[in-house]
C-alpha positions as CSV (number, residue, x, y, z in Angstrom):
1,M,-47.5,-106.4,101.2
2,T,-47.4,-103.5,103.7
3,V,-44.5,-101.2,104.2
4,N,-43.6,-102.8,107.5
5,E,-43.8,-106.3,106.0
6,Q,-41.6,-105.3,103.1
7,T,-38.7,-104.2,105.4
8,K,-39.0,-107.1,107.8
9,G,-36.0,-109.4,107.7
10,Q,-34.3,-107.7,104.7
11,T,-30.7,-106.6,105.0
12,V,-29.8,-103.6,102.8
13,I,-26.8,-101.3,102.6
14,G,-27.5,-97.5,102.5
15,V,-24.8,-95.1,101.3
16,D,-24.8,-91.4,102.0
17,M,-22.5,-89.6,99.6
18,G,-21.8,-86.2,101.3
19,G,-19.7,-83.4,100.0
20,T,-16.9,-84.2,102.5
21,K,-17.8,-87.6,103.8
22,I,-19.0,-91.0,102.6
23,R,-21.0,-93.0,105.1
24,T,-22.3,-96.6,104.7
25,G,-24.7,-98.4,106.9
26,K,-26.1,-102.0,107.0
27,V,-29.8,-101.8,107.6
28,K,-31.9,-104.8,108.9
29,D,-35.6,-104.3,109.6
30,T,-35.6,-100.7,110.9
31,Q,-32.1,-100.9,112.6
32,I,-28.7,-99.8,111.4
33,T,-26.5,-102.6,112.6
34,A,-23.1,-101.5,111.3
35,T,-21.6,-98.3,109.9
36,A,-18.4,-97.1,108.2
37,S,-17.3,-93.7,107.1
38,D,-14.3,-91.9,105.6
39,F,-13.6,-88.5,104.0
40,V,-14.1,-88.0,100.3
41,P,-10.6,-88.0,98.7
42,K,-9.5,-84.6,97.4
43,T,-8.7,-85.7,93.9
44,D,-9.6,-85.3,90.3
45,N,-9.3,-89.0,89.8
46,E,-12.8,-90.6,89.6
47,Q,-11.5,-94.1,90.4
48,E,-9.9,-93.0,93.7
49,V,-13.3,-91.8,95.0
50,T,-15.0,-94.9,93.8
51,D,-12.4,-97.1,95.5
52,V,-13.1,-95.5,98.8
53,L,-16.9,-96.0,98.3
54,V,-16.4,-99.7,97.5
55,R,-14.2,-100.2,100.5
56,L,-16.7,-98.6,102.9
57,I,-19.5,-100.8,101.5
58,R,-17.3,-103.9,101.9
59,E,-16.7,-103.0,105.5
60,V,-20.4,-103.4,106.3
61,Y,-21.2,-106.0,103.7
62,D,-22.1,-109.6,104.4
63,Q,-23.7,-112.6,102.6
64,D,-27.2,-111.5,103.8
65,V,-27.2,-108.2,102.0
66,A,-30.0,-108.2,99.4
67,G,-29.2,-104.8,97.8
68,I,-27.5,-101.4,97.9
69,G,-29.0,-97.9,97.8
70,V,-27.0,-94.7,97.3
71,G,-28.0,-91.1,97.9
72,V,-26.1,-88.3,96.2
73,P,-26.4,-84.5,96.2
74,S,-26.5,-84.3,92.4
75,L,-28.3,-84.9,89.2
76,V,-29.0,-88.6,88.7
77,D,-30.3,-90.8,85.9
78,A,-32.1,-93.0,88.4
79,G,-33.1,-95.6,85.8
80,K,-29.6,-96.2,84.6
81,G,-27.9,-95.3,87.9
82,I,-25.7,-92.7,86.4
83,V,-24.4,-89.9,88.6
84,Y,-23.6,-86.5,87.1
85,N,-21.5,-83.6,88.6
86,V,-21.7,-84.4,92.3
87,Q,-21.7,-81.3,94.4
88,N,-18.3,-80.9,96.1
89,I,-16.9,-84.0,94.4
90,P,-15.4,-82.6,91.2
91,A,-13.9,-86.0,90.2
92,W,-17.4,-87.4,89.7
93,K,-18.6,-85.9,86.5
94,E,-20.4,-88.9,84.9
95,V,-20.2,-92.1,87.0
96,Y,-22.1,-95.3,86.0
97,L,-22.5,-96.1,89.6
98,K,-25.2,-98.7,89.4
99,D,-23.2,-100.8,86.9
100,I,-20.0,-100.5,89.1
101,L,-21.7,-101.6,92.3
102,E,-23.7,-104.4,90.7
103,K,-20.5,-105.8,89.1
104,E,-18.6,-105.5,92.4
105,F,-21.1,-107.0,94.8
106,A,-23.5,-109.0,92.6
107,V,-26.7,-107.5,94.2
108,P,-29.1,-104.9,92.8
109,A,-28.0,-101.3,93.3
110,Y,-30.2,-98.1,93.2
111,V,-29.0,-94.5,93.0
112,N,-31.0,-91.4,93.5
113,N,-30.6,-87.8,94.8
114,D,-30.7,-86.9,98.5
115,A,-34.1,-85.3,98.5
116,N,-35.7,-88.4,96.9
117,C,-33.9,-90.5,99.5
118,F,-35.3,-88.3,102.3
119,A,-38.9,-88.9,101.0
120,T,-38.3,-92.6,100.5
121,G,-36.8,-93.0,103.9
122,E,-39.8,-91.4,105.5
123,R,-42.1,-93.7,103.5
124,F,-40.4,-96.8,104.8
125,F,-39.0,-95.8,108.2
126,G,-40.7,-92.6,109.4
127,K,-44.0,-90.7,109.5
128,G,-44.6,-91.4,105.8
129,R,-45.6,-95.0,106.6
130,D,-49.1,-93.6,107.2
131,Y,-49.4,-91.9,103.8
132,D,-49.5,-93.2,100.3
133,D,-49.2,-89.7,98.9
134,F,-46.9,-87.1,100.5
135,V,-44.1,-84.7,99.8
136,G,-40.9,-85.0,101.8
137,L,-39.7,-81.3,101.9
138,I,-36.1,-80.6,102.9
139,C,-35.8,-77.0,104.1
140,G,-32.2,-76.2,105.0
141,T,-29.6,-74.3,103.1
142,G,-31.8,-74.9,100.1
143,L,-35.4,-76.1,99.4
144,G,-35.9,-79.5,97.6
145,A,-38.3,-82.4,97.8
146,G,-39.1,-86.0,97.0
147,I,-42.6,-86.9,95.9
148,I,-44.3,-90.1,97.0
149,K,-47.4,-91.1,94.9
150,G,-49.4,-94.3,95.3
151,G,-46.9,-95.5,97.9
152,H,-43.8,-95.2,95.6
153,L,-41.3,-92.6,94.8
154,M,-42.6,-90.7,91.8
155,P,-40.5,-91.6,88.7
156,D,-39.1,-88.9,86.5
157,R,-36.3,-88.5,84.0
158,N,-33.7,-86.3,85.7
159,C,-34.6,-86.4,89.5
160,G,-35.8,-82.9,89.1
161,S,-39.6,-83.1,89.8
162,G,-39.2,-82.1,93.4
163,E,-36.9,-79.1,92.9
164,F,-39.5,-76.6,94.0
165,G,-36.7,-74.3,95.3
166,E,-35.6,-73.6,91.8
167,I,-39.0,-72.1,90.7
168,P,-38.6,-68.4,89.8
169,Y,-40.0,-66.2,92.6
170,L,-39.8,-62.4,93.3
171,E,-36.2,-61.2,92.6
172,G,-34.8,-64.7,92.3
173,I,-35.9,-68.3,93.0
174,T,-38.0,-69.8,95.7
175,E,-35.2,-71.1,97.9
176,H,-33.7,-67.6,98.2
177,Y,-36.8,-66.8,100.4
178,A,-38.1,-70.2,101.6
179,S,-35.0,-71.8,103.0
180,G,-32.2,-70.9,105.4
181,Q,-30.9,-68.6,102.7
182,F,-33.6,-66.1,103.6
183,F,-32.1,-65.3,107.0
184,E,-28.6,-64.9,105.5
185,R,-29.7,-62.8,102.5
186,T,-32.2,-60.6,104.4
187,Y,-30.7,-60.3,107.9
188,G,-27.1,-61.4,107.5
189,V,-27.3,-64.2,110.1
190,S,-27.7,-67.9,109.9
191,G,-31.0,-69.7,110.5
192,D,-29.5,-71.3,113.6
193,E,-28.6,-67.9,115.0
194,M,-32.0,-66.5,114.2
195,A,-33.6,-69.6,115.9
196,R,-31.5,-69.0,119.0
197,R,-32.6,-65.4,119.2
198,A,-36.2,-66.4,118.6
199,G,-35.9,-68.8,121.5
200,E,-35.0,-65.7,123.7
201,N,-38.1,-63.9,122.4
202,D,-36.1,-61.4,120.3
203,R,-38.6,-59.3,118.4
204,E,-36.6,-59.0,115.3
205,A,-36.0,-62.8,115.1
206,L,-39.7,-63.6,115.7
207,K,-40.6,-61.1,113.0
208,A,-38.1,-62.7,110.6
209,F,-39.7,-66.1,111.1
210,D,-43.1,-64.6,110.4
211,E,-41.8,-63.2,107.1
212,F,-40.1,-66.5,106.3
213,A,-43.4,-68.3,106.9
214,V,-45.2,-66.2,104.3
215,H,-42.6,-67.2,101.6
216,L,-42.6,-70.9,102.7
217,G,-46.4,-70.9,102.8
218,K,-46.5,-69.6,99.2
219,A,-44.1,-72.4,98.2
220,I,-46.3,-75.0,99.9
221,K,-49.4,-73.7,98.1
222,T,-47.5,-74.2,94.8
223,I,-46.8,-77.7,95.9
224,M,-50.4,-78.3,96.7
225,L,-51.5,-77.1,93.3
226,A,-48.8,-79.2,91.5
227,V,-49.0,-82.4,93.6
228,D,-52.0,-82.2,95.9
229,P,-50.4,-84.4,98.7
230,A,-52.1,-85.7,101.8
231,A,-49.2,-84.6,103.9
232,I,-45.9,-82.6,103.7
233,I,-43.2,-84.1,105.9
234,M,-40.5,-81.5,106.6
235,G,-36.8,-82.1,107.2
236,G,-33.6,-80.1,107.1
237,G,-32.2,-77.5,109.5
238,V,-35.0,-75.0,109.3
239,S,-37.6,-77.6,110.1
240,E,-36.0,-77.8,113.6
241,S,-37.3,-74.2,114.2
242,W,-40.9,-75.2,113.4
243,E,-42.3,-73.8,116.6
244,F,-41.3,-70.2,115.5
245,Y,-43.1,-70.2,112.2
246,R,-45.9,-72.8,112.4
247,D,-48.8,-70.5,113.1
248,A,-47.8,-67.9,110.5
249,L,-47.2,-70.6,108.0
250,W,-50.7,-72.0,108.4
251,K,-52.2,-68.5,108.2
252,E,-50.6,-68.1,104.8
253,I,-51.6,-71.6,103.6
254,R,-55.3,-71.0,104.6
255,N,-55.3,-68.3,101.9
256,F,-55.7,-71.0,99.3
257,P,-58.4,-71.2,96.6
258,Y,-59.6,-74.7,97.7
259,P,-60.4,-74.7,101.5
260,R,-61.1,-78.4,101.5
261,S,-57.5,-79.1,100.4
262,V,-56.2,-77.1,103.3
263,E,-58.5,-79.0,105.7
264,N,-57.2,-82.3,104.4
265,L,-53.5,-81.3,104.5
266,E,-51.2,-82.3,107.3
267,I,-47.8,-80.8,107.8
268,L,-45.4,-82.9,110.0
269,V,-41.7,-82.6,111.0
270,T,-39.6,-85.6,110.7
271,D,-38.2,-87.2,113.9
272,T,-36.5,-90.1,112.1
273,Q,-32.8,-90.6,113.1
274,E,-30.1,-91.4,110.5
275,L,-32.4,-90.7,107.7
276,A,-29.7,-90.2,105.1
277,L,-28.6,-93.9,105.5
278,L,-32.1,-95.2,106.0
279,G,-33.4,-93.2,103.0
280,A,-30.7,-94.6,100.7
281,A,-31.4,-98.1,101.9
282,A,-35.1,-97.5,101.2
283,L,-34.4,-97.1,97.5
284,Y,-34.2,-100.9,97.5
285,Y,-37.5,-101.4,99.2
286,N,-39.1,-98.8,96.9
287,A,-38.0,-100.8,93.9
288,A,-39.1,-104.1,95.4
289,V,-42.6,-103.2,96.6
């Protein structure tokens, strides 16, 4: 069964657990047909947060829903669906979310971290439909990734296999240099501000993106050695500034010990809308393929 055939006719709910907001969306085929959202309660009570999540799912739920997928910015035991220490949600320290949702709604539920949801969403709804082996690389305030191998999200124990940003590098870790943090730490301005200045042909800004490209290029070469993907699909805020560092990035990548690997690699930037919700929903399709 192809990726397109797998999603056809299925209705799945995707949940994006953000640090400040919870969003739910009902996905049928490739379309989001209903959404709901609310702020995350500021509380130390785990149940209060869970109650809001269940309510928002119920607002978009109907009898056609075949499953639920949830993306969270935290450590996850994906097999058991246990969420640990969700960023900016202190009440969620150890939540057996899969069990809770399956008991409440009587459909399969899948939980994973947001980077893996990004990659899975691209696989089923975006440019990743054309690749069985790729890395979905989120380059924003940090640097993280989901890995697709053989058409599926690569399984691991702690959802940590794509955390390339945590690899030690220079005076810190890779994401200090190969994410939006580079501009803050080195130049004292945000990546957005640097992109605005680069768009006005500011020399310092263009130089900054050239420097950034060297660091990101080294990170991508590490990914190539570890995973050897057919493609890297980039998302996150810094990916929107692709035009300012594309050429310098490729210059760095071409300094790689295996020229054929460089020739065969494609680097793309996502254009998929509402990927957080679609990616969460795609956890269901990933399990069903």
